[in-house]
C-alpha positions in Angstrom: 186.3 108.0 -48.6 189.9 107.4 -47.5 192.2 110.3 -46.8 195.6 110.7 -48.3 198.5 111.2 -46.0 201.8 112.9 -47.0 204.9 112.3 -45.0 208.3 113.9 -45.7 211.4 112.3 -44.4 215.0 113.5 -45.1 217.0 110.4 -46.0 220.0 109.3 -48.0 220.4 105.9 -49.8 221.4 104.0 -46.6 218.5 105.6 -44.7 216.1 104.5 -47.4 217.4 101.0 -47.3 217.1 100.9 -43.5 213.5 102.3 -43.7 212.5 99.7 -46.2 213.9 96.9 -44.1 212.1 98.2 -41.0 208.8 98.3 -42.9 209.4 94.8 -44.3 210.1 93.5 -40.8 207.0 95.1 -39.3 204.9 93.8 -42.2 206.2 90.3 -41.8 205.5 90.5 -38.1 201.9 91.5 -38.7 201.4 88.8 -41.3 202.7 86.3 -38.8 200.2 87.5 -36.3 197.3 87.3 -38.8 198.3 83.7 -39.7 198.7 82.7 -36.1 195.2 84.0 -35.2 193.7 82.4 -38.4 195.1 79.0 -37.3 193.8 79.4 -33.8 190.4 80.5 -35.0 190.3 77.7 -37.6 191.2 75.1 -35.0 188.3 76.2 -32.8 190.6 77.4 -30.0 188.9 79.0 -26.9 185.4 79.8 -25.9 183.0 82.2 -27.7 184.3 85.3 -25.9 188.0 84.4 -26.6 187.1 83.6 -30.3 185.4 87.0 -30.6 188.4 88.8 -29.2 190.8 86.8 -31.4 188.7 87.6 -34.5 188.7 91.3 -33.7 192.5 91.2 -33.1 193.0 89.3 -36.4 191.1 92.1 -38.2 193.3 94.8 -36.6 196.5 92.9 -37.5 195.3 92.5 -41.0 194.6 96.3 -41.3 198.1 97.0 -39.9 199.6 94.6 -42.4 197.6 96.3 -45.2 198.7 99.8 -44.2 202.4 98.7 -43.9 202.1 97.2 -47.4 200.7 100.5 -48.7 203.5 102.4 -47.0 206.1 100.1 -48.6 204.6 100.6 -52.0 204.6 104.4 -51.6 208.3 104.3 -50.4 209.3 102.2 -53.4 207.3 104.3 -55.8 208.8 107.6 -54.4 212.4 106.3 -54.7 212.0 105.0 -58.2 210.4 108.2 -59.5 213.1 110.3 -57.8 210.7 112.3 -55.5 211.8 110.5 -52.3 215.5 111.1 -52.2 
């Protein structure tokens, strides 16, 4: 069962905007990495060992993307309900 993590950050409106942008940029970077690896794997790039390594890295990048997406959702939720700033 997943754990729930609570993070408290003191921030004003400009800080919240900057944080949201930072998360969006990181999320876009991870999604780009997932897609890049998917294309390479789909094209049959590399030998078996390389493909195994790429598949593992694709899974890690996808997990990072998912967690950044959850973080962004939590940030947006907290700011719309008034509990985040």
